[in-house]
C-alpha positions as CSV (number, residue, x, y, z in Angstrom):
1,M,-9.2,-28.9,40.6
2,R,-8.6,-25.4,40.9
3,H,-5.2,-25.8,38.8
4,F,-7.3,-27.7,36.2
5,S,-9.8,-25.0,35.6
6,W,-7.1,-22.7,34.9
7,L,-5.4,-25.0,32.7
8,L,-8.7,-25.6,30.7
9,V,-9.1,-21.9,30.3
10,V,-5.9,-21.3,28.9
11,V,-5.9,-24.5,26.5
12,L,-9.4,-23.0,25.1
13,A,-7.9,-19.6,24.7
14,L,-5.1,-20.9,22.9
15,M,-7.4,-23.3,20.6
16,G,-9.2,-19.8,19.7
17,C,-6.0,-18.2,18.6
18,K,-5.7,-20.6,15.4
19,E,-4.9,-18.9,12.5
20,D,-7.5,-19.0,9.8
21,T,-5.9,-20.6,6.8
22,N,-8.9,-19.2,4.6
23,A,-8.6,-15.5,5.6
24,P,-7.0,-13.1,3.2
25,Y,-3.3,-12.5,3.7
26,L,-3.5,-8.8,3.1
27,E,-5.7,-5.8,3.2
28,F,-5.6,-2.3,1.6
29,A,-5.4,-0.4,5.2
30,G,-5.4,3.0,3.4
31,G,-4.4,5.1,0.3
32,G,-5.2,7.8,-1.9
33,F,-3.8,10.7,-3.7
34,I,-1.2,13.4,-2.4
35,F,-0.8,16.8,-4.0
36,N,2.0,18.6,-2.5
37,Y,1.3,22.0,-3.8
38,R,4.5,23.4,-2.2
39,N,6.5,21.2,-4.4
40,A,4.4,20.8,-7.4
41,E,4.1,17.0,-6.8
42,A,1.2,14.5,-7.3
43,F,1.4,11.0,-6.5
44,Y,-0.7,8.2,-5.0
45,G,-0.2,5.0,-3.0
46,F,-1.6,2.9,-0.3
47,V,-0.5,0.9,2.9
48,A,-1.1,-2.8,3.0
49,R,-1.5,-4.5,6.1
50,P,-1.0,-8.2,6.8
51,L,-4.1,-10.1,8.3
52,R,-2.6,-13.5,9.2
53,S,1.2,-15.0,8.6
54,L,2.9,-14.1,5.3
55,P,5.1,-17.0,4.1
56,D,8.7,-16.6,4.6
57,G,10.6,-15.4,1.5
58,S,7.3,-13.9,-0.3
59,V,7.2,-10.3,-1.7
60,I,4.6,-8.0,-2.1
61,E,4.2,-6.3,-5.2
62,A,2.2,-3.1,-6.2
63,Q,1.3,-2.1,-9.6
64,F,-0.2,1.4,-10.6
65,D,-2.0,2.7,-13.3
66,I,0.0,5.8,-14.4
67,P,-1.7,8.5,-16.3
68,N,-1.2,8.7,-20.0
69,S,0.6,5.2,-20.0
70,S,-0.4,1.9,-20.9
71,T,2.4,0.4,-18.6
72,P,1.7,0.2,-15.0
73,Y,4.5,1.3,-12.4
74,V,5.6,-1.7,-10.5
75,V,7.3,-1.6,-6.9
76,T,8.1,-4.5,-4.5
77,E,9.1,-5.1,-1.2
78,N,10.4,-8.3,0.6
79,V,8.4,-9.5,3.3
80,K,10.3,-9.3,6.8
81,P,9.0,-11.2,10.1
82,G,7.3,-9.0,12.5
83,M,6.1,-6.2,9.7
84,L,2.8,-4.8,10.6
85,Q,2.4,-2.7,7.4
86,F,3.7,-2.2,4.1
87,S,3.7,1.5,2.2
88,F,3.8,1.7,-1.7
89,R,3.4,4.8,-3.8
90,T,4.0,6.0,-7.5
91,P,6.7,8.3,-8.6
92,D,5.9,12.0,-9.3
93,L,2.9,11.9,-11.9
94,K,1.7,14.3,-14.8
95,G,-1.8,14.3,-16.2
96,V,-3.9,13.1,-13.1
97,E,-7.6,13.7,-14.1
98,K,-10.2,14.6,-11.6
99,G,-12.6,11.5,-10.9
100,H,-10.8,8.9,-13.3
101,P,-10.2,5.7,-11.5
102,Y,-6.5,4.8,-11.2
103,K,-6.3,0.9,-10.2
104,A,-3.7,-0.5,-7.9
105,V,-3.0,-4.1,-7.8
106,M,-1.5,-5.7,-4.9
107,R,0.0,-9.3,-5.2
108,L,1.7,-11.5,-2.9
109,L,4.4,-13.6,-4.6
110,A,5.7,-16.6,-3.1
111,S,9.2,-15.3,-4.1
112,P,10.4,-12.6,-6.2
113,S,9.9,-14.6,-9.3
114,G,7.7,-17.3,-7.9
115,P,4.0,-17.9,-8.2
116,E,1.3,-15.8,-7.3
117,L,-0.5,-16.5,-4.0
118,A,-2.9,-13.8,-3.6
119,R,-4.1,-10.8,-5.6
120,Y,-6.1,-7.6,-4.4
121,E,-7.3,-4.7,-6.5
122,R,-8.5,-1.2,-5.5
123,S,-9.2,1.8,-7.5
124,F,-8.3,5.4,-6.3
125,H,-9.5,8.7,-7.6
126,T,-9.3,12.4,-6.9
127,D,-11.8,15.3,-6.5
128,V,-8.9,17.7,-7.8
129,E,-8.0,18.3,-11.2
130,Q,-4.0,18.2,-11.3
131,A,-4.0,21.2,-13.8
132,S,-5.3,23.6,-11.1
133,L,-2.3,23.1,-9.2
134,P,1.1,25.0,-9.5
135,Q,3.3,24.0,-12.5
136,K,6.5,24.7,-10.6
137,P,7.2,24.1,-7.0
138,L,6.2,27.3,-4.8
139,V,9.2,26.9,-2.5
140,I,12.7,25.3,-2.7
141,G,15.4,23.8,-0.5
142,P,15.0,22.7,3.2
143,G,14.1,26.0,4.8
144,Y,11.0,26.6,2.1
145,Q,12.4,29.4,0.6
146,T,10.3,31.0,-2.1
147,N,11.2,29.7,-5.6
148,P,12.8,32.5,-7.7
149,N,11.2,31.2,-10.8
């Protein structure tokens, strides 16, 4: 009888581990703007975290609003089993405005050219005007030597 009780506990525990197929695939786990004043760079990005198993062969696509452009910047990453998070970021930006909402769209695609399985959107903004940051890097090289310019 004692072994049966343990077996029942294990079976009930495993029943609770069943994945919810209605749960979102992904979530924004963090993100925002980075102003690297030493290198005079500005960019933004986010970290995506899976909330349940992602389909084999699927792709995560990130689309970012870019200042002074009507075309979003797009980057993709292939889903690999066991990955706990995915990081996406823009290239170096020019013209970032304080308080302006910049939209990021995360899409889960069945394959690189396949249908969209899920879509998530979030806006990011900054409290710093890019114009107040240095126009040229303050330092250069791997040892952070002062920029002669």
